C-alpha positions as CSV (number, residue, x, y, z in Angstrom):
1,M,119.4,55.4,45.3
2,N,120.0,57.8,42.4
3,D,118.9,56.1,39.2
4,Q,118.7,58.1,36.0
5,P,116.0,56.8,33.6
6,Q,117.0,56.5,29.9
7,G,114.9,56.0,26.9
8,P,114.4,56.9,23.3
9,D,112.5,60.0,24.1
10,F,114.9,61.4,26.7
11,Q,118.6,61.8,27.2
12,A,119.9,63.5,30.4
13,I,122.4,66.3,29.9
14,D,125.1,67.1,32.4
15,L,123.1,66.2,35.5
16,P,125.7,65.1,38.2
17,D,125.2,62.3,40.6
18,L,123.2,63.7,43.5
19,A,124.1,60.9,46.0
20,G,126.2,62.3,48.8
21,M,125.5,66.0,47.9
22,A,124.4,68.5,50.5
23,T,120.7,69.2,50.2
24,D,121.1,72.8,49.0
25,D,123.7,71.7,46.4
26,A,121.5,68.9,45.1
27,V,118.4,71.2,44.8
28,T,120.6,73.8,43.1
29,E,121.7,71.2,40.5
30,L,118.2,70.1,39.8
31,I,116.9,73.6,39.3
32,H,119.9,74.6,37.2
33,Y,119.3,71.5,35.0
34,A,115.6,72.3,34.6
35,I,116.3,75.9,33.7
36,H,118.9,75.1,31.1
37,L,116.9,72.2,29.5
38,P,114.7,74.4,29.5
39,A,111.7,73.0,31.5
40,S,108.6,74.8,32.4
41,D,108.0,72.7,35.6
42,L,110.0,70.6,38.0
43,F,108.1,67.9,40.0
44,F,108.9,65.9,43.2
45,N,106.5,63.0,43.4
46,V,106.5,60.9,46.6
47,N,106.0,57.2,45.9
48,R,105.9,54.1,48.2
49,D,109.6,53.5,48.0
50,D,111.2,56.6,46.5
51,V,110.7,60.1,45.3
52,G,110.6,60.6,41.6
53,V,111.9,63.9,40.2
54,L,110.4,64.8,36.8
55,V,110.5,67.8,34.4
56,R,108.0,69.1,31.9
57,H,110.0,69.9,28.8
58,L,108.3,71.3,25.7
59,G,104.9,70.4,27.3
60,I,105.7,66.7,28.0
61,V,106.5,65.3,31.4
62,K,109.6,63.1,31.6
63,P,111.3,61.3,34.5
64,L,114.6,62.8,35.5
65,V,116.0,60.9,38.6
66,S,114.7,58.8,41.4
67,V,116.0,59.5,45.0
68,S,115.3,57.9,48.3
69,R,112.3,59.1,50.3
70,E,114.6,60.6,52.9
71,E,116.5,62.6,50.3
72,G,113.3,63.6,48.6
73,R,111.8,64.9,51.8
74,R,115.0,67.0,52.5
75,Y,114.8,68.5,49.0
76,I,111.1,69.4,49.4
77,S,111.7,70.9,52.9
78,H,114.6,73.0,51.6
79,V,112.5,74.4,48.7
80,K,109.6,75.1,51.1
81,A,112.0,77.0,53.4
82,M,113.4,79.1,50.5
83,A,109.9,79.8,49.3
84,D,108.8,81.1,52.7
85,M,106.4,78.2,53.2
86,D,105.5,76.5,56.5
87,V,108.0,73.6,56.6
88,A,106.1,71.8,59.4
89,Q,102.7,71.9,57.5
90,M,102.4,68.8,55.3
91,R,98.7,68.1,55.5
92,R,97.4,71.1,53.6
93,P,98.1,72.5,50.1
94,L,100.6,75.3,50.3
95,D,101.9,78.0,47.8
96,G,105.1,79.9,47.9
97,R,107.5,81.9,45.8
98,W,111.3,81.8,45.5
99,V,113.2,84.3,43.3
100,R,116.7,82.8,42.4
101,E,119.5,84.7,40.8
102,Q,121.5,82.7,38.3
103,E,125.2,82.7,37.8
104,D,124.7,85.0,34.8
105,G,122.8,87.5,36.9
106,E,119.4,86.6,35.4
107,K,116.6,86.0,37.8
108,V,114.2,83.0,37.8
109,D,110.9,83.0,39.5
110,L,110.0,79.7,41.1
111,R,106.3,79.3,41.9
112,V,106.0,76.5,44.4
113,N,103.0,74.4,45.3
114,T,102.7,71.4,47.6
115,I,99.8,69.0,48.0
116,P,99.3,66.0,50.3
117,T,99.1,62.6,48.5
118,L,98.8,59.0,49.4
119,Y,102.5,58.5,50.2
120,G,103.5,62.0,51.3
121,E,103.8,65.6,50.2
122,D,104.2,66.2,46.4
123,M,105.8,69.4,45.1
124,S,105.4,71.2,41.8
125,I,107.7,74.1,40.9
126,R,106.8,76.4,37.9
127,L,109.9,78.0,36.4
128,L,109.4,81.6,35.2
129,E,112.4,83.4,33.6
130,H,112.4,87.2,34.0
131,G,113.6,87.7,30.4
132,M,111.2,89.9,28.5
133,D,112.1,88.9,24.9
134,R,109.5,86.1,24.9
135,L,106.8,88.7,25.7
136,E,106.9,90.4,22.4
137,L,103.9,89.8,20.1
138,P,106.0,88.9,17.0
139,A,107.9,86.3,19.0
140,L,104.8,84.3,19.9
141,G,104.3,82.6,16.5
142,F,101.4,84.6,15.0
143,H,100.9,84.3,11.2
144,H,101.4,87.9,9.8
145,K,97.7,88.2,9.0
146,D,96.7,87.2,12.6
147,L,99.3,89.6,14.0
148,Q,97.9,92.5,11.9
149,D,94.3,91.6,13.1
150,L,95.4,91.5,16.7
151,I,97.3,94.8,16.5
152,S,94.2,96.3,14.9
153,L,92.2,95.2,17.9
154,L,94.7,96.7,20.3
155,S,94.4,100.1,18.7
156,R,90.8,100.4,19.8
157,P,90.2,102.6,22.9
158,N,87.8,100.2,24.7
159,G,86.2,96.8,24.5
160,L,86.7,93.1,25.5
161,V,89.5,90.9,24.2
162,L,89.4,87.2,25.3
163,V,92.2,84.6,25.1
164,T,91.0,81.0,25.3
165,G,92.6,77.6,25.3
166,P,93.4,74.8,27.7
167,T,95.7,75.1,30.7
168,G,99.4,75.4,29.6
169,S,98.6,76.7,26.2
170,G,100.4,80.1,26.7
171,K,97.3,82.3,27.3
172,T,98.9,84.4,30.0
173,T,102.0,85.0,28.0
174,T,99.9,86.3,25.1
175,L,98.1,88.6,27.5
176,Y,101.4,89.9,28.9
177,A,102.6,90.5,25.4
178,C,99.5,92.5,24.6
179,L,100.0,94.6,27.8
180,R,103.6,95.3,26.9
181,Y,102.5,96.5,23.4
182,L,100.1,98.9,25.0
183,N,102.4,100.0,27.8
184,D,103.8,103.2,26.2
185,G,103.3,105.4,29.2
186,T,100.1,107.0,28.0
187,R,97.7,104.5,29.7
188,K,97.1,103.4,33.2
189,I,97.2,99.6,33.2
190,N,96.0,97.4,36.0
191,T,96.1,93.6,36.2
192,I,94.3,91.0,38.5
193,E,96.2,87.7,38.5
194,D,96.5,84.4,40.3
195,P,99.4,84.4,40.6
196,I,101.5,87.2,39.1
197,E,103.7,85.4,36.7
198,Y,105.9,88.2,35.4
199,E,106.7,91.6,36.9
200,L,106.0,94.3,34.3
201,E,107.5,97.7,34.9
202,G,105.0,100.5,34.6
203,I,101.9,98.2,35.1
204,R,100.0,98.0,38.4
205,Q,99.7,94.3,39.3
206,S,97.4,92.8,42.0
207,Q,97.2,89.2,43.1
208,V,94.3,87.2,44.3
209,N,94.6,86.1,47.9
210,A,92.1,83.4,48.8
211,R,93.4,83.2,52.4
212,I,92.0,86.6,53.2
213,E,89.0,86.1,50.8
214,V,90.3,88.6,48.2
215,D,89.1,87.0,44.9
216,F,88.8,88.1,41.3
217,P,85.4,89.9,41.8
218,D,86.6,91.8,44.8
219,L,89.8,93.0,43.1
220,L,88.0,93.8,39.9
221,R,85.5,96.1,41.6
222,A,88.4,97.8,43.5
223,V,90.5,98.2,40.3
224,L,87.6,99.9,38.6
225,R,87.8,102.6,41.2
226,Q,91.5,103.2,40.4
227,A,90.5,104.8,37.1
228,P,92.5,102.4,34.7
229,D,92.5,102.6,31.0
230,V,93.3,99.0,30.5
231,I,92.4,96.0,32.8
232,M,93.7,92.5,32.6
233,V,91.7,89.8,34.4
234,G,93.8,86.6,34.8
235,E,90.8,84.3,34.4
236,I,87.0,84.6,34.2
237,R,85.8,81.9,36.6
238,D,82.4,83.0,37.8
239,H,79.3,85.0,36.8
240,I,80.3,88.1,38.9
241,T,83.7,88.5,37.3
242,A,82.1,87.8,33.8
243,A,79.4,90.5,34.3
244,T,81.8,93.0,35.8
245,A,84.4,92.5,33.0
246,V,81.8,93.0,30.3
247,R,80.3,96.0,32.1
248,A,83.8,97.6,32.3
249,A,84.4,97.0,28.6
250,N,81.1,98.7,27.9
251,S,82.0,101.7,30.1
252,G,85.1,102.8,28.3
253,H,87.8,100.4,29.5
254,M,90.0,98.1,27.4
255,V,89.6,94.7,29.2
256,F,91.6,91.5,28.6
257,A,90.8,88.2,30.1
258,T,91.3,84.5,29.7
259,L,88.6,81.9,29.5
260,H,88.4,78.1,29.0
261,A,86.9,77.4,25.6
262,P,88.1,75.0,22.9
263,I,87.8,77.4,20.0
264,A,87.3,81.2,19.8
265,A,83.6,81.1,18.9
266,A,82.9,78.8,21.9
267,A,83.9,81.6,24.3
268,V,80.7,83.4,23.5
269,D,78.7,80.4,24.9
270,S,80.9,80.3,27.9
271,L,80.2,83.9,28.8
272,L,76.4,83.5,28.1
273,A,76.4,80.5,30.4
274,F,77.8,82.8,33.1
275,G,74.7,84.8,32.8
276,V,76.1,87.7,30.7
277,H,73.4,89.5,28.7
278,S,73.8,88.9,25.0
279,H,73.2,92.7,24.3
280,F,76.1,93.8,26.6
281,L,78.4,91.1,25.3
282,S,77.7,91.9,21.7
283,T,78.4,95.6,22.2
284,S,81.6,95.0,24.2
285,I,83.4,92.2,22.3
286,L,86.4,93.3,20.2
287,G,88.0,89.9,19.5
288,I,88.6,86.4,20.8
289,L,91.8,84.5,20.4
290,T,92.3,80.7,20.8
291,Q,95.7,79.2,21.0
292,R,97.7,76.0,21.4
293,L,101.5,75.4,21.8
294,L,103.3,73.2,19.2
295,R,106.8,71.9,19.5
296,T,109.1,73.2,16.7
297,L,111.3,70.9,14.7
298,C,115.0,70.8,15.3
299,P,116.8,72.7,12.5
300,H,119.9,70.5,12.7
301,C,118.2,67.2,11.9
302,K,114.9,68.0,10.2
303,V,114.5,66.5,6.8
304,A,112.0,67.1,4.0
305,Y,109.8,64.7,2.1
306,D,108.7,65.7,-1.3
307,L,105.0,66.1,-1.9
308,S,105.0,66.0,-5.7
309,G,102.9,62.8,-5.4
310,A,100.3,64.6,-3.4
311,P,100.3,68.2,-4.8
312,N,97.0,69.2,-3.2
313,T,98.0,68.5,0.4
314,F,98.1,72.2,1.4
315,D,95.6,73.6,-1.0
316,E,93.4,74.9,1.8
317,V,96.2,77.2,3.1
318,K,97.9,78.0,-0.2
319,Q,96.7,81.6,-0.2
320,W,98.7,82.3,2.9
321,L,101.9,80.5,1.7
322,E,105.0,82.1,0.1
323,P,106.2,80.8,-3.3
324,G,107.9,77.4,-2.8
325,Q,106.2,76.7,0.5
326,G,103.9,73.7,0.9
327,E,105.8,71.5,-1.5
328,E,107.4,69.5,1.2
329,I,106.5,68.0,4.6
330,W,109.1,67.9,7.4
331,F,110.2,65.4,10.0
332,A,113.1,65.4,12.5
333,P,114.4,62.0,13.6
334,G,116.5,63.5,16.5
335,C,120.2,64.3,16.9
336,D,122.7,65.3,19.6
337,Q,121.7,69.0,19.3
338,C,118.1,68.2,20.3
339,R,118.9,65.3,22.6
340,Q,117.4,62.9,20.2
341,E,113.9,64.4,20.6
342,G,113.5,66.0,17.1
343,Y,112.1,69.2,18.7
344,V,113.8,72.2,20.3
345,S,111.2,74.8,21.4
346,R,107.6,75.7,21.1
347,T,105.5,78.2,19.2
348,G,102.0,79.3,19.3
349,V,99.2,78.4,16.8
350,F,96.3,80.8,16.9
351,E,92.9,81.7,15.6
352,V,91.8,85.4,15.9
353,L,88.0,86.0,15.7
354,R,87.3,89.7,15.1
355,G,84.1,91.3,16.6
356,T,82.8,92.6,13.3
357,K,79.3,94.1,13.0
358,E,77.9,90.8,11.7
359,I,79.5,88.8,14.4
360,R,78.2,91.2,17.1
361,R,74.7,90.9,15.6
362,M,74.9,87.1,15.7
363,I,76.1,87.2,19.4
364,F,73.1,89.4,20.2
365,N,70.8,86.9,18.6
366,R,72.5,84.0,20.4
367,R,73.5,82.1,17.3
368,S,75.3,78.8,17.8
369,T,79.0,78.4,18.1
370,R,79.2,76.6,14.8
371,E,77.4,79.5,13.0
372,L,79.7,82.0,14.6
373,H,82.8,80.0,13.7
374,S,81.6,79.6,10.1
375,K,80.9,83.3,9.7
376,A,84.3,84.2,11.1
377,V,86.0,81.8,8.6
378,E,83.9,83.3,5.8
379,Q,85.1,86.7,6.8
380,G,88.8,85.7,6.6
381,M,89.6,84.1,10.0
382,I,92.4,81.5,9.8
383,D,90.9,78.9,12.1
384,L,92.9,76.6,14.4
385,R,93.0,73.8,11.9
386,R,94.4,75.9,9.0
387,A,96.8,77.7,11.3
388,A,98.2,74.4,12.4
389,F,98.5,73.2,8.7
390,L,100.4,76.4,8.0
391,K,103.0,75.5,10.6
392,V,103.4,72.1,8.9
393,A,103.5,73.6,5.4
394,T,106.2,76.0,6.3
395,G,108.4,73.4,8.1
396,V,107.9,74.8,11.6
397,T,106.5,71.6,13.0
398,S,105.4,68.1,12.0
399,M,101.9,66.7,11.3
400,E,102.5,64.2,14.2
401,E,102.8,67.2,16.6
402,V,99.7,68.8,15.3
403,M,97.8,65.6,15.8
404,R,99.1,65.3,19.3
405,V,98.1,68.8,20.4
406,V,95.1,69.9,18.4
407,P,91.9,67.8,19.2
408,T,90.8,65.6,16.2
409,E,87.4,67.3,16.0
410,H,89.1,70.6,15.3
411,L,91.2,69.1,12.5
412,M,88.2,67.9,10.5
413,P,87.1,70.0,7.5
414,D,84.1,72.2,8.3
415,D,81.9,70.3,5.8
416,A,82.8,67.0,7.6
417,E,81.3,68.2,11.0
């Protein structure tokens, strides 16, 4: 069985018939297809009667092929063997890593995870390309004002910079880009990650290992004894890591970390909930970024709709637009170049909250998230809502995509809350 699902939202490209192929050849074809789509993840989902192979492309999961359970099990076992995982162990979650070299010489890092499910062992493969061009700050999608604000934060000798957002919003990529910007050979930079997603030359990278009980707090305490100038903590998950990171930022280190929070101002409440003292947090905070990833419109088929009948549509962001921008709204119906999807890549949309004197004073006094957010906007922050509208006004993405990615409550005007 080797059925290829078709639909209006997905057209397969050059995926050969896997039936009758040797296992290693079939797996190679699937990985090759996923890389060139490009997809961020490849999934093998074991069902009652078959194994579904799916990809996550531009943030959306789509079915690719369906193979027999026997074929699917062979594919999963092959990947586990290549990722140095225990092929015989199917009742426990497992993690592995497989670095594949492509035909063009480029390397792709495959981060493999398996988990037991109702009908068998599912597998998830995260695809990480080694190319460094995507780890440049200007390539991430910052508005020029936000980029200037961020670079200003990076020029400071010490303090805490937080990057927030949901899983899969590109937080780690932003952190890596910040580290690359700082990695000029004059600083000692250490990272604590789970897992290490990109290998950065000149940066000392350490990975959490739960199997031997080496977690974020343990590694962070050890890294502080390595005399670093800059520390990156993959994620603040507990009160010990939170307190240690804030203490390190107060004692002369530049500390970067990710945190789960819906908007930048909400990260303050998250750290206070971990038991961090408001005084130490207020003195350490340099800035907080929140981000999402939006699909970008296909340049080959996108079309503009005139807004002369609604001239005030983008009044809120007019001050940040160039002459001629904001007079049209764009949509892409789909074409052969974008496989009828209307979108071809993704870009970041950000808000950058700077730790000004007044913001620090408000953090010390434990003011609410809404008050912090309002003050930051008053001081010039382009919040997530306006940043998203800027992407629409400049023809980068569609309003439908903004509505899909940015929660409705964050798209409402401040006076409507």
